[in-house]
BALOBA-1460 file (C-alpha; in Angstrom, 3 decimals):
// residues 165
<rec num="1" residu="m" x="11.157" y="-40.124" z="-19.017"/>
<rec num="2" residu="i" x="8.424" y="-39.026" z="-21.401"/>
<rec num="3" residu="l" x="5.917" y="-39.107" z="-18.560"/>
<rec num="4" residu="a" x="8.144" y="-36.831" z="-16.508"/>
<rec num="5" residu="l" x="8.339" y="-34.287" z="-19.351"/>
<rec num="6" residu="v" x="4.577" y="-34.397" z="-19.844"/>
<rec num="7" residu="a" x="4.044" y="-33.899" z="-16.096"/>
<rec num="8" residu="i" x="6.441" y="-30.944" z="-16.083"/>
<rec num="9" residu="g" x="4.643" y="-29.491" z="-19.114"/>
<rec num="10" residu="f" x="1.269" y="-29.709" z="-17.407"/>
<rec num="11" residu="t" x="2.670" y="-28.187" z="-14.224"/>
<rec num="12" residu="s" x="4.180" y="-25.280" z="-16.192"/>
<rec num="13" residu="c" x="0.882" y="-24.605" z="-17.978"/>
<rec num="14" residu="n" x="-0.990" y="-24.871" z="-14.710"/>
<rec num="15" residu="d" x="1.408" y="-22.404" z="-13.036"/>
<rec num="16" residu="g" x="0.831" y="-19.908" z="-15.867"/>
<rec num="17" residu="a" x="-2.926" y="-20.267" z="-15.500"/>
<rec num="18" residu="n" x="-2.671" y="-19.849" z="-11.729"/>
<rec num="19" residu="q" x="-0.523" y="-16.741" z="-12.123"/>
<rec num="20" residu="d" x="-3.049" y="-15.276" z="-14.536"/>
<rec num="21" residu="l" x="-5.889" y="-16.078" z="-12.136"/>
<rec num="22" residu="a" x="-3.910" y="-14.605" z="-9.252"/>
<rec num="23" residu="k" x="-3.467" y="-11.374" z="-11.252"/>
<rec num="24" residu="q" x="-7.177" y="-11.263" z="-12.011"/>
<rec num="25" residu="q" x="-7.961" y="-11.808" z="-8.352"/>
<rec num="26" residu="e" x="-5.533" y="-9.034" z="-7.398"/>
<rec num="27" residu="e" x="-7.225" y="-6.655" z="-9.847"/>
<rec num="28" residu="l" x="-10.604" y="-7.567" z="-8.372"/>
<rec num="29" residu="t" x="-9.263" y="-6.829" z="-4.911"/>
<rec num="30" residu="k" x="-8.172" y="-3.350" z="-6.034"/>
<rec num="31" residu="e" x="-11.562" y="-2.841" z="-7.669"/>
<rec num="32" residu="n" x="-13.182" y="-4.005" z="-4.444"/>
<rec num="33" residu="d" x="-11.264" y="-1.354" z="-2.502"/>
<rec num="34" residu="s" x="-12.703" y="1.271" z="-4.831"/>
<rec num="35" residu="i" x="-16.185" y="-0.197" z="-4.417"/>
<rec num="36" residu="i" x="-15.839" y="-0.106" z="-0.634"/>
<rec num="37" residu="s" x="-14.708" y="3.527" z="-0.735"/>
<rec num="38" residu="m" x="-17.661" y="4.503" z="-2.927"/>
<rec num="39" residu="h" x="-20.004" y="2.492" z="-0.702"/>
<rec num="40" residu="e" x="-18.817" y="4.404" z="2.355"/>
<rec num="41" residu="q" x="-19.320" y="7.737" z="0.574"/>
<rec num="42" residu="l" x="-22.816" y="6.780" z="-0.550"/>
<rec num="43" residu="a" x="-23.771" y="5.467" z="2.894"/>
<rec num="44" residu="s" x="-22.551" y="8.687" z="4.519"/>
<rec num="45" residu="r" x="-24.432" y="10.818" z="2.011"/>
<rec num="46" residu="q" x="-27.497" y="8.631" z="2.572"/>
<rec num="47" residu="q" x="-27.426" y="9.468" z="6.289"/>
<rec num="48" residu="t" x="-27.123" y="13.174" z="5.463"/>
<rec num="49" residu="l" x="-30.071" y="12.942" z="3.075"/>
<rec num="50" residu="k" x="-32.202" y="11.121" z="5.633"/>
<rec num="51" residu="t" x="-31.483" y="13.858" z="8.186"/>
<rec num="52" residu="a" x="-32.336" y="16.534" z="5.610"/>
<rec num="53" residu="h" x="-35.485" y="14.635" z="4.698"/>
<rec num="54" residu="n" x="-36.604" y="14.588" z="8.324"/>
<rec num="55" residu="q" x="-36.001" y="18.332" z="8.572"/>
<rec num="56" residu="v" x="-37.962" y="19.060" z="5.405"/>
<rec num="57" residu="s" x="-40.784" y="16.813" z="6.623"/>
<rec num="58" residu="q" x="-40.946" y="18.641" z="9.953"/>
<rec num="59" residu="e" x="-40.903" y="22.028" z="8.246"/>
<rec num="60" residu="l" x="-43.792" y="21.041" z="5.998"/>
<rec num="61" residu="r" x="-45.791" y="19.606" z="8.873"/>
<rec num="62" residu="g" x="-45.114" y="22.770" z="10.870"/>
<rec num="63" residu="m" x="-46.685" y="25.000" z="8.262"/>
<rec num="64" residu="e" x="-50.141" y="26.137" z="9.284"/>
<rec num="65" residu="k" x="-51.525" y="26.225" z="5.819"/>
<rec num="66" residu="l" x="-50.297" y="23.924" z="3.083"/>
<rec num="67" residu="e" x="-52.586" y="24.188" z="0.124"/>
<rec num="68" residu="d" x="-50.301" y="22.450" z="-2.360"/>
<rec num="69" residu="s" x="-50.495" y="18.752" z="-1.470"/>
<rec num="70" residu="t" x="-48.143" y="17.871" z="-4.325"/>
<rec num="71" residu="q" x="-45.256" y="18.800" z="-2.028"/>
<rec num="72" residu="l" x="-46.365" y="16.132" z="0.435"/>
<rec num="73" residu="e" x="-46.634" y="13.655" z="-2.435"/>
<rec num="74" residu="k" x="-43.104" y="14.529" z="-3.539"/>
<rec num="75" residu="l" x="-41.916" y="14.070" z="0.016"/>
<rec num="76" residu="t" x="-43.495" y="10.620" z="0.121"/>
<rec num="77" residu="e" x="-41.806" y="9.686" z="-3.164"/>
<rec num="78" residu="v" x="-38.457" y="10.808" z="-1.782"/>
<rec num="79" residu="e" x="-39.048" y="8.737" z="1.330"/>
<rec num="80" residu="g" x="-39.622" y="5.694" z="-0.879"/>
<rec num="81" residu="l" x="-36.382" y="6.360" z="-2.743"/>
<rec num="82" residu="l" x="-34.493" y="6.635" z="0.529"/>
<rec num="83" residu="r" x="-35.880" y="3.271" z="1.677"/>
<rec num="84" residu="d" x="-34.928" y="1.658" z="-1.637"/>
<rec num="85" residu="q" x="-31.422" y="3.049" z="-1.348"/>
<rec num="86" residu="d" x="-31.119" y="1.786" z="2.214"/>
<rec num="87" residu="a" x="-31.986" y="-1.696" z="0.971"/>
<rec num="88" residu="k" x="-29.500" y="-1.517" z="-1.914"/>
<rec num="89" residu="l" x="-26.732" y="-0.254" z="0.344"/>
<rec num="90" residu="a" x="-27.417" y="-3.048" z="2.848"/>
<rec num="91" residu="s" x="-27.325" y="-5.549" z="0.003"/>
<rec num="92" residu="h" x="-24.013" y="-4.106" z="-1.215"/>
<rec num="93" residu="e" x="-22.588" y="-4.370" z="2.266"/>
<rec num="94" residu="e" x="-23.468" y="-8.076" z="2.371"/>
<rec num="95" residu="m" x="-21.973" y="-8.654" z="-1.091"/>
<rec num="96" residu="i" x="-18.770" y="-6.863" z="-0.107"/>
<rec num="97" residu="k" x="-18.534" y="-8.913" z="3.076"/>
<rec num="98" residu="s" x="-19.101" y="-12.120" z="1.101"/>
<rec num="99" residu="h" x="-16.498" y="-11.070" z="-1.456"/>
<rec num="100" residu="n" x="-13.927" y="-10.497" z="1.278"/>
<rec num="101" residu="e" x="-14.613" y="-13.926" z="2.738"/>
<rec num="102" residu="l" x="-14.246" y="-15.566" z="-0.669"/>
<rec num="103" residu="g" x="-10.897" y="-13.887" z="-1.274"/>
<rec num="104" residu="q" x="-9.403" y="-15.270" z="1.907"/>
<rec num="105" residu="n" x="-9.160" y="-18.877" z="0.679"/>
<rec num="106" residu="f" x="-8.427" y="-18.118" z="-2.974"/>
<rec num="107" residu="g" x="-4.982" y="-19.771" z="-2.955"/>
<rec num="108" residu="e" x="-6.433" y="-23.047" z="-1.754"/>
<rec num="109" residu="l" x="-8.912" y="-23.405" z="-4.633"/>
<rec num="110" residu="s" x="-8.506" y="-25.509" z="-7.766"/>
<rec num="111" residu="t" x="-8.046" y="-23.729" z="-11.097"/>
<rec num="112" residu="d" x="-11.682" y="-24.302" z="-12.064"/>
<rec num="113" residu="e" x="-12.888" y="-23.070" z="-8.683"/>
<rec num="114" residu="k" x="-10.697" y="-19.973" z="-9.034"/>
<rec num="115" residu="k" x="-12.139" y="-19.257" z="-12.488"/>
<rec num="116" residu="t" x="-15.672" y="-19.629" z="-11.178"/>
<rec num="117" residu="q" x="-14.964" y="-17.445" z="-8.172"/>
<rec num="118" residu="i" x="-13.366" y="-14.721" z="-10.311"/>
<rec num="119" residu="s" x="-16.312" y="-14.785" z="-12.693"/>
<rec num="120" residu="d" x="-18.785" y="-14.533" z="-9.810"/>
<rec num="121" residu="m" x="-16.793" y="-11.745" z="-8.190"/>
<rec num="122" residu="q" x="-16.619" y="-9.759" z="-11.424"/>
<rec num="123" residu="e" x="-20.354" y="-10.173" z="-11.937"/>
<rec num="124" residu="t" x="-20.991" y="-8.938" z="-8.404"/>
<rec num="125" residu="h" x="-18.629" y="-5.984" z="-8.870"/>
<rec num="126" residu="d" x="-20.330" y="-4.990" z="-12.104"/>
<rec num="127" residu="r" x="-23.727" y="-5.117" z="-10.413"/>
<rec num="128" residu="i" x="-22.582" y="-3.108" z="-7.385"/>
<rec num="129" residu="m" x="-20.828" y="-0.464" z="-9.493"/>
<rec num="130" residu="s" x="-23.892" y="-0.077" z="-11.712"/>
<rec num="131" residu="e" x="-26.159" y="0.269" z="-8.698"/>
<rec num="132" residu="q" x="-23.725" y="2.696" z="-7.059"/>
<rec num="133" residu="k" x="-23.964" y="4.971" z="-10.107"/>
<rec num="134" residu="e" x="-27.738" y="4.690" z="-9.909"/>
<rec num="135" residu="i" x="-27.776" y="5.524" z="-6.192"/>
<rec num="136" residu="d" x="-25.455" y="8.488" z="-6.736"/>
<rec num="137" residu="s" x="-27.783" y="9.838" z="-9.401"/>
<rec num="138" residu="e" x="-30.835" y="9.228" z="-7.205"/>
<rec num="139" residu="q" x="-29.151" y="11.014" z="-4.323"/>
<rec num="140" residu="d" x="-28.579" y="14.030" z="-6.568"/>
<rec num="141" residu="n" x="-32.260" y="13.875" z="-7.474"/>
<rec num="142" residu="i" x="-33.274" y="13.692" z="-3.811"/>
<rec num="143" residu="e" x="-31.220" y="16.785" z="-3.028"/>
<rec num="144" residu="e" x="-32.952" y="18.610" z="-5.880"/>
<rec num="145" residu="q" x="-36.361" y="17.418" z="-4.692"/>
<rec num="146" residu="h" x="-35.663" y="18.613" z="-1.143"/>
<rec num="147" residu="k" x="-34.580" y="22.004" z="-2.467"/>
<rec num="148" residu="s" x="-37.644" y="22.243" z="-4.689"/>
<rec num="149" residu="i" x="-39.994" y="21.299" z="-1.840"/>
<rec num="150" residu="k" x="-38.345" y="23.807" z="0.525"/>
<rec num="151" residu="d" x="-38.432" y="26.573" z="-2.094"/>
<rec num="152" residu="k" x="-42.077" y="25.912" z="-2.879"/>
<rec num="153" residu="a" x="-42.970" y="25.827" z="0.825"/>
<rec num="154" residu="m" x="-41.091" y="29.084" z="1.466"/>
<rec num="155" residu="k" x="-42.815" y="30.743" z="-1.478"/>
<rec num="156" residu="t" x="-46.226" y="29.576" z="-0.260"/>
<rec num="157" residu="s" x="-45.420" y="30.750" z="3.259"/>
<rec num="158" residu="e" x="-44.310" y="34.177" z="2.008"/>
<rec num="159" residu="e" x="-47.436" y="34.529" z="-0.146"/>
<rec num="160" residu="d" x="-49.605" y="33.614" z="2.834"/>
<rec num="161" residu="s" x="-47.824" y="36.193" z="5.015"/>
<rec num="162" residu="e" x="-48.315" y="38.893" z="2.397"/>
<rec num="163" residu="a" x="-51.984" y="38.001" z="1.971"/>
<rec num="164" residu="e" x="-52.557" y="38.349" z="5.715"/>
<rec num="165" residu="m" x="-51.204" y="41.893" z="5.720"/>
């Protein structure tokens, strides 16, 4: 009889722990949805920036006279940032995919395995969200750099036109 009560007690505690872990996993799933949405926005903006970068590059190469080589240097720096962001976004995509696969068998895991998985998932989410903020800021910077390069090129072009007259 005592053994039965002890077994019921352990089962009750275990159910409470599982419910708590299930809630944590549910919260992570909601957070993951937000991460996926932000990832899609950043990836879309990345494509737009790459297109703009190609246009700016072509415009600069099309200029007959480009005395200020710092604009080309800036363009090269921006290109490096775009490549870094591509790599981060690809990495995020893999982490998101892995996270989704982990969540599929969550109910079948032991309590310790669930705790470990939740901890790993939260760590991954924190990393992705931090990097997403970084990418967003870098993308703002890239837009500013493109504008600055275009403005400088236009100003140089106008000055050259005026000097020829």
